[in-house]
C-alpha positions as CSV (number, residue, x, y, z in Angstrom):
1,M,5.4,1.8,-19.4
2,K,6.0,-1.9,-19.9
3,L,6.2,-4.0,-16.7
4,L,9.3,-5.9,-16.1
5,S,9.1,-9.7,-16.5
6,Q,8.5,-11.6,-13.3
7,P,10.3,-14.7,-12.2
8,T,8.5,-18.0,-11.8
9,G,7.8,-20.0,-8.7
10,I,6.3,-17.4,-6.5
11,P,6.4,-18.8,-2.9
12,S,3.4,-19.0,-0.7
13,G,2.6,-15.7,1.0
14,I,3.3,-13.5,-2.1
15,V,0.6,-12.4,-4.5
16,L,1.2,-10.5,-7.7
17,E,-1.4,-7.7,-7.6
18,K,-3.3,-6.6,-10.7
19,P,-2.4,-3.2,-12.1
20,G,-4.2,-0.3,-10.5
21,R,-7.5,0.9,-12.0
22,N,-8.9,4.4,-11.8
23,L,-5.5,5.8,-10.7
24,D,-6.4,9.1,-12.4
25,S,-9.2,9.6,-9.9
26,L,-6.8,9.7,-6.9
27,V,-7.0,13.0,-5.1
28,Q,-3.8,14.8,-4.2
29,T,-4.0,14.1,-0.5
30,A,-1.1,15.1,1.8
31,A,0.1,11.5,1.9
32,L,0.2,11.2,-1.9
33,N,1.9,14.5,-2.3
34,Q,4.6,13.6,0.2
35,L,5.0,10.2,-1.4
36,K,5.6,11.8,-4.8
37,S,7.9,14.4,-3.6
38,T,10.1,12.0,-1.6
39,V,10.0,8.3,-2.4
40,L,9.0,8.5,-6.0
41,R,11.3,11.4,-6.8
42,E,14.3,9.6,-5.2
43,W,13.3,6.4,-7.1
44,N,13.3,8.3,-10.4
45,I,16.8,9.6,-9.9
46,R,18.2,6.7,-8.0
47,G,21.3,6.6,-10.2
48,A,22.3,9.9,-8.7
49,F,22.9,8.2,-5.4
50,A,25.7,6.0,-6.8
51,D,28.5,8.1,-5.2
52,V,27.0,8.0,-1.7
53,E,25.6,4.5,-1.5
54,Q,28.9,3.2,-0.1
55,Y,28.1,5.4,3.0
56,G,24.6,3.9,3.4
57,I,22.7,6.7,1.8
58,K,20.3,5.3,-0.7
59,P,16.8,6.2,-2.0
60,T,14.1,5.5,0.5
61,T,13.5,1.8,0.6
62,L,11.2,1.3,3.6
63,S,8.0,3.3,4.1
64,L,5.1,2.9,6.5
65,F,1.6,3.5,5.3
66,H,-1.0,3.8,8.1
67,G,-4.5,4.9,8.6
68,P,-8.1,3.7,8.7
69,P,-9.2,1.1,6.1
70,G,-10.4,2.3,2.7
71,N,-8.3,5.4,2.4
72,G,-5.8,4.5,-0.3
73,K,-2.9,2.6,1.1
74,T,-3.1,-0.1,-1.5
75,M,-4.0,2.3,-4.2
76,A,-0.9,4.4,-3.4
77,A,1.2,1.2,-3.7
78,K,-0.4,0.5,-7.1
79,M,0.3,4.1,-8.2
80,L,4.0,3.7,-7.3
81,A,4.1,0.4,-9.3
82,S,2.3,1.9,-12.3
83,V,4.5,5.1,-12.5
84,T,7.8,3.2,-12.1
85,G,6.7,0.4,-14.4
86,S,7.2,-2.2,-11.7
87,P,5.2,-5.2,-10.6
88,L,3.5,-4.9,-7.2
89,Y,3.9,-7.9,-4.9
90,R,1.7,-8.1,-1.8
91,V,2.9,-10.1,1.2
92,S,0.4,-11.0,3.9
93,C,2.3,-10.8,7.1
94,D,-0.4,-12.7,8.9
95,G,-0.1,-15.4,6.3
96,L,3.6,-15.9,7.0
97,L,3.0,-16.9,10.6
98,N,2.6,-20.6,11.2
99,A,2.1,-22.6,14.4
100,Y,4.7,-25.2,13.5
101,L,8.1,-24.6,15.1
102,G,10.5,-22.9,12.7
103,K,7.9,-22.6,9.8
104,S,7.3,-18.9,10.1
105,E,11.0,-18.1,10.0
106,Q,11.3,-20.4,7.0
107,N,8.4,-18.7,5.3
108,M,10.1,-15.3,5.7
109,Q,13.4,-16.6,4.4
110,D,11.7,-18.1,1.4
111,V,9.9,-14.8,0.6
112,L,13.0,-12.7,1.0
113,L,15.1,-15.0,-1.0
114,W,12.6,-15.0,-3.9
115,L,12.3,-11.2,-3.7
116,S,16.1,-10.7,-3.8
117,Q,16.0,-12.4,-7.2
118,A,12.8,-10.7,-8.5
119,G,14.4,-7.5,-9.9
120,Q,12.7,-4.1,-9.8
121,A,9.5,-4.2,-7.8
122,V,7.3,-2.5,-5.3
123,V,6.6,-4.8,-2.3
124,L,3.6,-4.2,0.0
125,F,3.7,-6.0,3.4
126,D,0.1,-5.9,4.3
127,E,-1.3,-6.1,7.9
128,C,2.2,-5.6,9.2
129,E,1.1,-5.3,12.8
130,S,0.7,-9.1,12.9
131,L,4.4,-9.5,12.4
132,F,5.8,-6.2,13.8
133,G,3.6,-5.7,16.8
134,R,4.8,-4.5,20.2
135,R,6.9,-7.2,21.9
136,T,4.7,-8.1,24.8
137,G,4.6,-11.7,25.9
138,S,7.7,-12.4,23.8
139,D,8.7,-15.2,26.2
140,S,5.9,-17.3,24.8
141,Q,6.5,-19.7,21.9
142,S,4.4,-17.5,19.6
143,G,6.1,-14.4,20.8
144,L,9.6,-15.8,20.2
145,T,8.5,-17.0,16.8
146,I,7.4,-13.5,15.8
147,V,10.7,-11.9,17.2
148,R,12.8,-14.4,15.3
149,T,10.8,-13.9,12.1
150,M,11.1,-10.1,12.5
151,Q,14.8,-10.3,13.0
152,I,15.3,-12.3,9.8
153,F,13.4,-9.4,8.0
154,W,15.6,-6.7,9.5
155,Q,18.9,-8.5,8.9
156,S,18.0,-8.9,5.2
157,V,16.6,-5.3,4.7
158,D,19.7,-3.8,6.3
159,S,21.9,-5.2,3.5
160,W,19.2,-5.3,0.8
161,E,20.6,-4.6,-2.7
162,A,17.7,-5.4,-5.1
163,P,16.0,-2.3,-6.7
164,Q,12.8,-2.6,-4.6
165,M,10.6,-0.3,-2.5
166,F,9.3,-2.0,0.7
167,L,6.0,-0.6,1.9
168,L,4.5,-1.7,5.2
169,A,0.8,-1.1,5.6
170,T,-1.4,-1.2,8.8
171,N,-4.7,0.0,10.1
172,R,-3.3,-0.2,13.7
173,V,-0.2,2.0,13.9
174,Q,-0.6,2.2,17.7
175,D,0.1,-1.6,17.9
176,L,3.4,-1.4,16.1
177,D,6.8,-2.2,17.6
178,E,9.0,0.9,18.3
179,A,11.8,-0.8,16.4
180,L,9.7,-0.8,13.2
181,L,8.7,2.9,13.6
182,S,12.3,3.9,14.1
183,R,13.5,2.1,11.0
184,C,10.9,3.4,8.6
185,E,12.4,6.2,6.6
186,T,9.0,7.6,5.6
187,Q,5.8,7.4,7.6
188,L,2.6,8.5,5.8
189,E,-0.9,8.7,7.2
190,F,-3.8,7.9,4.9
191,V,-7.0,9.5,6.3
192,G,-10.6,10.0,5.1
193,P,-11.5,12.7,2.5
194,T,-12.2,16.3,3.4
195,K,-15.4,17.7,2.0
196,D,-13.5,19.5,-0.8
197,Q,-11.6,16.2,-1.6
198,A,-14.9,14.3,-1.7
199,Q,-16.3,16.9,-4.2
200,Q,-13.1,16.6,-6.3
201,V,-13.6,12.8,-6.6
202,L,-17.3,13.3,-7.4
203,D,-16.4,15.9,-10.1
204,Y,-14.0,13.4,-11.7
205,W,-16.5,10.6,-11.8
206,S,-19.4,12.8,-12.9
207,E,-17.3,13.9,-15.9
208,T,-16.0,10.4,-16.6
209,L,-19.5,8.8,-16.4
210,H,-21.5,11.7,-17.8
211,L,-23.2,9.4,-20.3
212,V,-24.9,7.4,-17.5
213,G,-27.1,9.9,-15.8
214,A,-24.4,12.0,-14.0
215,D,-26.8,15.0,-14.0
216,V,-29.1,13.0,-11.7
217,W,-27.0,10.8,-9.5
218,A,-24.1,13.3,-9.1
219,R,-26.6,15.8,-7.7
220,Q,-27.8,13.3,-5.2
221,V,-24.3,12.3,-4.1
222,R,-23.3,16.0,-3.8
223,A,-26.2,16.6,-1.5
224,Q,-25.2,13.7,0.7
225,I,-21.6,15.0,0.8
226,D,-22.9,18.4,1.9
227,R,-24.8,16.7,4.7
228,Q,-22.0,14.4,5.8
229,T,-18.6,13.7,4.4
230,P,-18.0,10.0,3.8
231,V,-15.7,8.4,6.4
232,S,-13.3,7.0,3.8
233,F,-12.6,7.2,0.1
234,R,-13.8,3.6,-0.3
235,D,-17.2,4.6,1.2
236,L,-17.3,7.5,-1.2
237,W,-16.7,5.3,-4.2
238,Q,-19.2,2.8,-3.0
239,L,-21.8,5.6,-2.7
240,I,-21.1,6.8,-6.3
241,A,-21.1,3.2,-7.7
242,A,-24.5,2.5,-5.9
243,K,-26.0,5.6,-7.4
244,V,-24.8,4.7,-10.9
245,R,-26.1,1.2,-10.6
246,H,-29.5,2.5,-9.5
247,W,-29.7,4.9,-12.4
248,I,-28.8,2.2,-14.9
249,T,-31.3,-0.3,-13.6
250,S,-34.1,2.3,-13.3
251,N,-33.6,3.3,-16.9
252,H,-33.5,-0.2,-18.3
253,E,-36.6,-1.7,-16.8
């Protein structure tokens, strides 16, 4: 599906992500299955909500992705962008904050104004705990800045009309503000692979890379999985990639 054209003049704090690679290798985890059955399904039939949008019932626009690093939060965002033919914009919440008085609020306003004109898109707010953390010490200057910046975000999202999915990602869900948790329409936890899921990933890559010694390195990886399941999907991929690199270098010396 062809990506929609993107507007020019992207403000500081927004990065256009490259299209997802190896999306076919994604295992159907509980989080991905729920994402497909709710957010993606609603997005694909969003025209069917026309009669009820006046009552505030719209396709899910604000989802929270949480869980340990390396377990597919960004890949899930890329999957959504790929399937819907949308660009994926990543916003670094930590990068929006600025020590200068009023600058953080202006950064958020600039980002939201630009996004409101960007058309169909998936927008990933990364490290959202830095902006939507629990409101302790909010009487300090930095605390007040975060509260004001957060309020600008909520006020805009409450009346948002652009055809966009907002995804908030964090590795530290325990640090998030209760107001954020209550506003997220979908909350998905991305966790490490089970042993069966790790074997599924290995099966996919041993078939895909069967011409580069899969009969050797896949057996080695499988043995390691049997001994101890990798902590994250990223660790599993790094293990597979390391074994492939070793096989290639060993056979070309």
